TORTOR-546353 format. One record per residue (C-alpha): z, x, y; residue number from 1; residue in one letter. Coordinates in steps of 0.5 Angstrom, whole numbers, plus 2048, in hexadecimal, padded with zeros to 3 digits. Example, Ala and Ser with C-alpha at 12.3 -4.5 7.8 and 13.67 -1.06 7.14 Angstrom:
2
  c3  c1  c2 seq type
 810 819 7F7   1    A
 80E 81B 7FE   2    S
//
This chain:
189
  c3  c1  c2 seq type
 800 800 800   1    M
 802 806 805   2    R
 7FB 809 803   3    L
 7F7 803 805   4    Q
 7FB 802 80C   5    K
 7F9 809 80D   6    G
 7F2 809 80B   7    L
 7F1 803 80F   8    L
 7F4 806 815   9    V
 7F0 80C 814  10    F
 7E9 807 813  11    L
 7EB 803 81A  12    I
 7EC 80A 81E  13    S
 7E6 80D 81B  14    L
 7E2 806 81D  15    L
 7E5 807 824  16    F
 7E3 80E 825  17    Q
 7DC 80D 822  18    T
 7DB 807 826  19    G
 7D6 80A 82B  20    C
 7D3 80F 826  21    V
 7CB 80F 825  22    Y
 7CB 813 81E  23    V
 7C4 815 81F  24    V
 7BF 813 825  25    R
 7B9 816 828  26    Y
 7B9 815 830  27    D
 7B2 816 831  28    G
 7AD 815 837  29    T
 7AE 80F 83C  30    Y
 7A8 80D 83F  31    S
 7A6 807 843  32    G
 7A2 805 849  33    R
 7A4 802 850  34    V
 7A0 7FD 853  35    V
 7A1 7F9 85A  36    D
 7A4 7F2 857  37    A
 79E 7EE 85B  38    D
 798 7F1 85B  39    N
 799 7F5 854  40    R
 797 7FC 858  41    Q
 79A 802 856  42    P
 79F 805 85A  43    I
 79E 80C 85B  44    E
 7A4 810 85C  45    G
 7A9 80C 85A  46    A
 7AF 810 857  47    V
 7B2 80F 850  48    V
 7B8 812 84F  49    L
 7BB 812 848  50    G
 7C2 813 847  51    T
 7C6 814 840  52    W
 7CD 813 83E  53    Y
 7D2 814 839  54    T
 7D6 80E 837  55    E
 7DD 80F 833  56    T
 7E1 809 831  57    P
 7E8 808 833  58    T
 7ED 802 831  59    V
 7EA 7FF 838  60    A
 7E3 800 837  61    G
 7DE 805 838  62    A
 7DF 80B 83D  63    V
 7D8 80E 83F  64    S
 7D7 815 842  65    K
 7D1 818 845  66    Y
 7CD 81C 841  67    Y
 7C6 81E 844  68    D
 7C1 81B 849  69    A
 7B9 81D 849  70    R
 7B5 81A 84F  71    E
 7AD 819 850  72    T
 7A8 815 854  73    V
 7A3 810 852  74    A
 79C 813 853  75    D
 796 80F 856  76    K
 796 80A 850  77    K
 79D 809 851  78    G
 79F 80C 84A  79    E
 7A5 810 849  80    F
 7A8 814 843  81    S
 7AE 817 842  82    I
 7B0 81C 83C  83    P
 7B6 819 838  84    G
 7BC 81D 835  85    Q
 7B8 81E 82F  86    G
 7BC 81E 828  87    L
 7C3 81C 828  88    R
 7C8 81C 822  89    V
 7CF 819 822  90    M
 7CE 818 82A  91    S
 7D1 814 82E  92    R
 7CB 814 833  93    L
 7C9 80D 835  94    V
 7C2 80C 837  95    P
 7BF 80E 83E  96    M
 7C1 809 844  97    H
 7BB 809 849  98    V
 7BB 808 850  99    L
 7B4 807 853 100    I
 7B3 807 85B 101    F
 7AE 808 860 102    K
 7AF 807 868 103    S
 7AD 800 86A 104    G
 7AE 7FC 863 105    Y
 7B4 7F9 85F 106    T
 7B6 7FE 85A 107    Y
 7B7 7FD 852 108    E
 7BE 800 84F 109    S
 7C1 7FF 848 110    G
 7C1 802 841 111    S
 7BA 803 83E 112    W
 7BB 7FE 838 113    D
 7BD 7F9 83E 114    S
 7B6 7F9 840 115    L
 7B4 7F5 83A 116    K
 7BA 7F1 839 117    T
 7BD 7F0 840 118    G
 7BD 7E9 843 119    L
 7B9 7EB 849 120    Y
 7B5 7F0 846 121    S
 7B3 7EC 840 122    K
 7AF 7E7 845 123    D
 7AC 7ED 849 124    T
 7AB 7F3 845 125    I
 7A5 7F3 841 126    K
 7A4 7F8 83B 127    W
 79E 7FB 838 128    E
 7A0 7FE 832 129    G
 7A6 802 833 130    D
 7A5 803 83B 131    K
 7A8 7FE 840 132    P
 7A4 7FC 846 133    I
 7A9 7FB 84B 134    I
 7A7 7F7 852 135    P
 7AB 7F9 858 136    L
 7AB 7F4 85E 137    K
 7A8 7F6 865 138    K
 7AE 7F4 86A 139    L
 7AD 7F2 871 140    T
 7B1 7F7 876 141    M
 7B6 7F1 877 142    D
 7B7 7F1 86F 143    E
 7B8 7F9 86F 144    R
 7BD 7F9 874 145    K
 7C1 7F4 870 146    K
 7C0 7F8 86A 147    Q
 7C3 7FF 869 148    S
 7BF 804 865 149    P
 7C3 806 85E 150    P
 7C7 80C 85D 151    D
 7C6 811 858 152    P
 7CC 813 854 153    P
 7D1 817 857 154    D
 7D2 81B 852 155    E
 7CB 81E 852 156    A
 7CA 824 855 157    P
 7C5 825 85B 158    L
 7BF 828 857 159    K
 7BF 822 852 160    K
 7BE 81C 857 161    V
 7BB 820 85D 162    I
 7B5 81B 85D 163    L
 7B9 815 85D 164    M
 7BD 817 863 165    L
 7B7 819 866 166    K
 7B4 812 865 167    E
 7BA 80F 867 168    I
 7BA 813 86E 169    D
 7B3 811 86F 170    T
 7B5 80A 86E 171    N
 7BB 80B 873 172    D
 7B6 80E 878 173    R
 7B1 808 878 174    E
 7B7 804 879 175    R
 7B9 808 87F 176    G
 7C0 80B 87C 177    L
 7C2 812 87B 178    E
 7C1 815 875 179    T
 7C6 818 871 180    R
 7C4 81F 86F 181    G
 7CA 821 86B 182    I
 7CB 820 864 183    W
 7D2 822 861 184    N
 7D3 827 867 185    G
 7CC 82A 866 186    E
 7C7 829 86C 187    R
 7C0 828 86A 188    Y
 7BA 826 86F 189    E
//
């Protein structure tokens, strides 16, 4: 009886410790296309920031911790591609969180997986195979003044989020605001 209780406690603790572990997962390339929501034309220059986090289970729920970030800019066709983290074994790394922003437009943000399943995204984002077509709505200046642009994760080093910060600065300049020019104590132009 005592051995069974000990085994039960061990199994329950093992369950809590491995709750967010992927035994084997390949985090491959994330590719897609950014288009204007109204005319479906490509949005060249949209910044796409991919951020990865690890999750550690606790009694109160999972705790996320910054792991890495990579960014790119959509080309003339609105297409982008961000390399993933590769083969992961016994990893707590969750799929990429994506942030897509272009000055003058709405932005899209969420886990890559939520682009397929999210309530808002499901109706607006179309998929061509494994590539999402992500529409951003053009905003009037009045709408832009009411919507703040997104921020990259505070933990990310400047070199990992510089493209996003410069696009946010472009948006601020166009709205008649001062640009930040500093990220985590580092000055950038």
